[in-house]
N, C-alpha and C positions, 0 to 999 in steps of 0.2 A: 555529949557528942560535939565535936568541933563544928563551928558554924562561921561562915564567911559571907561577905557581901556578894562575892562572885567566885566561882571556880572555873578555871580554864583547863580543859582537857586537851593535851598536846602542846608542848612548849618548843615547837620548831620555829620556822620563820614567822608565820602568822600568829601563832599562839604566844610567842614571846613578845610580839608587838602589842597584842591585845592586853596581855598581862601588864605591860609597861603603861599603856594609856589608862587602864583602870586604876592602877596604883597612883598615877600622876593626878588623878581626880580625887584622891584621898580615900579610896575604897580599900577595905581589907580583902585581899584577894589571894587565892591559892592557885598555884600552877602545878598540874600533875603531868609528869612525863614518863612514859613507859620505858624509854631507853635512857641514855645519858644526855647531858646538855653540854655542847651539841653532840649529835651522833651522825652516823653515815648510813642509816637504814632507810631513810625516806628521800625527801626532795631538797633538803636545805643544807647541802654540803657541796664540796668540790672546789673550794678556795675562791672561785670567782663566779659571778652570775651577771648576765648582761642587763644593763639598764639603757633605755632609749626613749626619746620623747615622741618622735613620729611613730605612729602605730598602725600597721597595715591591717591588724585584726579587726579594729572597729574604732571610729573616731571618739566614741564615748569614753574610751580609756584615757584620753589625753588630759582632761581636767584632773583626773586622779593622779596621773603621772606628775603634773606640775606640783600638786600638793606633796606627792611622795618625795620629789627632789628637795622641797623645803624641809620636810621632816627628817630626811637623811642628814641634811646639813645641821639641823638642830641636834640630832643625836650625836653626830661627830663632835660638836662643840661640847656637849655634856660629857661624852666619853673621853675626850682628849686624844682622839686618834682618827686617822683618815679612814673612812669606810667606803667612800664613793670616789672612784678614779675616772676622770674624763679622758678618753683616748680618741673620741670620735667613733662612728660606726659605719661600716660599709654594708649596704643591703641591696639585693638584686634577685632576679629571677621572678617568675610568676607563680602565685599572685602577689608576691611581696612588693615588687617594683611599683605596680600600679597603686597598691594600697598606701605605700609610703608617700608617693607623690601626691596622692589625694589628701592625705593627712597634712602634709607640709603646706599645700595650697590653702586648705580650709582653716588652718590654725596659724598661718604665716610663720612657719618654722624655718630657720636658716638651713640651707642644704645646697649641695651641688650635684649635678648629674655628670658623671665621668664615664669614659670608656675604660675597658680593662687595661688598655695600653697607657692611658693617662694615669690610672691608678697605680700601675707598676712604677712609673717614673716618680711618683710622689712617695709611694710606700713600697719599696723594692721587695718586701716579703711576698707580695701578691704576684701571681702569674695567672690571672684570669684570661679567658679568651679576649683578644685585643679589641674586638668590636662589641663586646658585651657592655650594655649600659647598666650602671649601678648608681645608687644614691649615697653620697657621703653626708652624714649629719654630724656636725661638730659637737653636739651635746651628749652623744652616746658615750658609753664606757662600761664599767663594771663595778659591782659592789662585792663585798667580802662576806659571804653568808655566815660562816662560823663566827667571825668577829661581830657581825651585826646582831646575831642571836645573843651572844654574850653581853653586848652593850645594852640591849633591851632588858635582859634579865638582871644585869647589875643595876640598871636604873630603877627597875621595879623593886628589887631587894632594898635599895637605899631608901625607898619610900614605904617600907614596911610589908611588902609582899612576902609570902611564904612560897618556896619552890621545892618540890619533892620529886626527884628523879628515881628511876627504877621502881616506880609504883604504877601499876596498870589499872585503869578504870575498867571495871567489869560490866557494870550496868548503871543506869540512872533512871530516875522516875520523878514525876511531879509530886509535890506535897501541897497542903493547904497554904503553906508559908514560903514556898519556893521549890527547891529541888533537893534530892538526896542522891549522892553518888557512892556506890559501893566499889571499893578497890580491893586489890589482893592484900592490902594491909589494914583495911578497916572501912569505916563509913564516915562521910562528911556531909554537911548540909550547907546550903547557901540560898540567897535570894535569887540569884541568877546563875546560869550555866552558859559557858562559851565553848563550843565544840570545834576544835581546829586539829583534827586527827590526821590530816594529810591523806596518804594512800589508804589509810584504815577508815576513812570517813564513812564509807558506805555502811559498815557495820556499827561503828561507834556512834555515829550520829543518827542511825536508823533512818537512812534516806530511802526514797522510793527506789525500787529495783532499777539498776542501770544508771543511776545518777552519777556515780563516780567509778571509774575503772582504773585500777593500778596497772601500769605498763612499765616493763623493764627497759632501761636505757643504759648505754655504755659510753664511757668517756675515755679518751687517751691523752697522755702527755708525751710528746716526742721531743727528743733533744735536738735543737736546731744545729745544723752544721755551720750556720752563720748567725750566731746568737745575737749579734749587734742589731740585726734587722727585726728581731722579735721582742724588743723591749716595749713597754707601754708608751714610751715617747715616740716610737717609730712605727708601731703597728696598731691600727685601730681594731677593735673587735669586729666581727662580721656575722651576718645572718643571711644565708644564701640558699637559693634553690638552683642547683647545677647538676647536670648529668642525671636528672631524675631523682635527686636526693636533696633533702633539706638538711643542711649542715651549718653549724655555728662554731665560732672559735674565738680564742683570746690570745693576747701576747703572753709571754712567759711572766709569771708572777707567783711568788711564794715558793715554788720549786722551779728548777731550771728546765722547764718544758713548755713547748707550744701546745696549748690545750685545744681539742676539738671534739665535737660530739655530733651524732646524727639524731634528728628528731624522728623517732620510730613510733608511729601511731599504732602499728600492728605487731609490735614486739611481744615477747612473752607476757601474758596477762593472767589475771585471776586473783586468788587469795594472796595478799601481799606477804603473808608469812610463808607461803610456799614457793614464791618466785626465787630463782637462784640469784644470789648476790655475788657469786664468784666470777670475775671476768675471765675470758678465755681468748685464745688466738682468733677465733671466729669473730669476736667483738673488735679486735684490733685491725684486722686485715682491711675491711672497707674504709676505715678512717685513715689508715696509712696510704691506701691507694688514692684517696681524695687529696691528701697532703702531697703526695708525689706528683699529682697532676697540676695542682694549683698553688702549692706552697713548697716547692722542691727543696728550698734551703731549710725548711722546718721538718723534713721527713727523716730525721736521724734516728738513733736508737731509742727504744721505748724507755721512758722514765717511770711511768705509772699507768695503770689501767684501773678504772673504778666503775661501779654500776650505781644507778640511782633509780628511784621509782617515780614516774610521773603519775599524777592523779587527774585523769582526763574526764571531763564531763562530755556528754554526747556532742555538743556544739563547740567544745573547748573554751567556752566562756565560764567565768567564775559562778559559784553558787554562794550568795551572801544574803542572809535575812533571818527573820524569825523562824524557828522550827515550826513546821506545819501542824505538829501535834502537841506542842507544849509552848505556851506563851512565855514561860520563864527561860527558855533556851534559845540561843542564837547560833547560827552555823556559818562557818567560813570553809569552803571546800572547792575542789575542782580547779586548783590554781596552776598546776603544772601543764606544760612545761614553761609558761611565761609569767608566772606569778610573783617570783621572789622580789622583783624590783618594786612591787606595790606594798610590801610588808608594812611599813609605818602607816600608810593611809588606810589600809584594811584594818590594822589594829585600832586606829582612831574610829573607824566606822563601827567595828564590832563593839567597842566601848560605848559609842552613841546608842546603838540598838539595845545593848544590854541594860543600860541605865535609863534611857529616855524613850525607848521604843521607836525612835526615828533618828534620821540623820539628815544633814543638809546636802550630802552628796547624792548624786543621781544613781540609783541602783536598778533602774529599769531593765538594763541588759542582763542583770544577774538574778532576776526573780527566782525564788525557790520553786515556784509552781509551774515553770514554763514547760516542763516535760510531762506534766500530768495529762 
């Protein structure tokens, strides 16, 4: 029977990072991925994902973000390609505005408070209400999810890791000397198990009922009628609550489309294998209406529509720690829709926990037992 120092189940954003950090520490590690690497079934795709330093969700995220920025730059250097693009970020609406300002004050982060009119003069793609106050943070931008996954996997392979796609983990159990994982292709054993199954975490990681909920999300790329306004050099990413909706967006990158999505907490939910992945006109229309109101030069013909699955915990904070029923297993779950920017530091933390049973990072906010 094959035996490894560690097995990572799920090689998406978090799993690929955990695989990389385990391999970087000289461990013999196996990565198992049910789909392709990368793939579009979960949460780690879509060409661009927001990264931001000020964090309205909770100030405890900011030390992790500082480390994430460092690790993204290290990975860029190793991979020889740019993975993190700094454009600045515009954030506003409640509760975002108050939380961002609090984070900036507590951590002395550079920022400006602008009205919608001032923002439009600086970045003409924007047409927000003239008296609306927003925060501009120069450190914000986006990372490239598919390229980041591939860079982490390539770095792990170069250090001796084994990665097997199209192999589904069916069950796992503790043994006297570690763990045993049965897949649809065989059985492997390891000293430690890292469970990073994304929207499938509820079942794969055997979490307490209701710990992670898969929720369908829709994304649209619209062809700008003034494309020069929607380049990364001229359009910051945004994260806004406007018109009763939480909407986020990006400049055109990778394909010639202005990208935007709605944060839908109450979208189609349930078994991730049963949720529809086919985008429809009903997904496009509210995104197009938002673009017509606030980014009129970006509301041209549709270039692409896609769906993804968020994996939401009840309080929308992460779940990171030792498995409550198996000391040999560690879990990383509940990361959507704001987790991808943290991939390298979460990978580092999961490697810490798997190998040492502890980490120097503060995980109090992410305790596994907080919903018990």
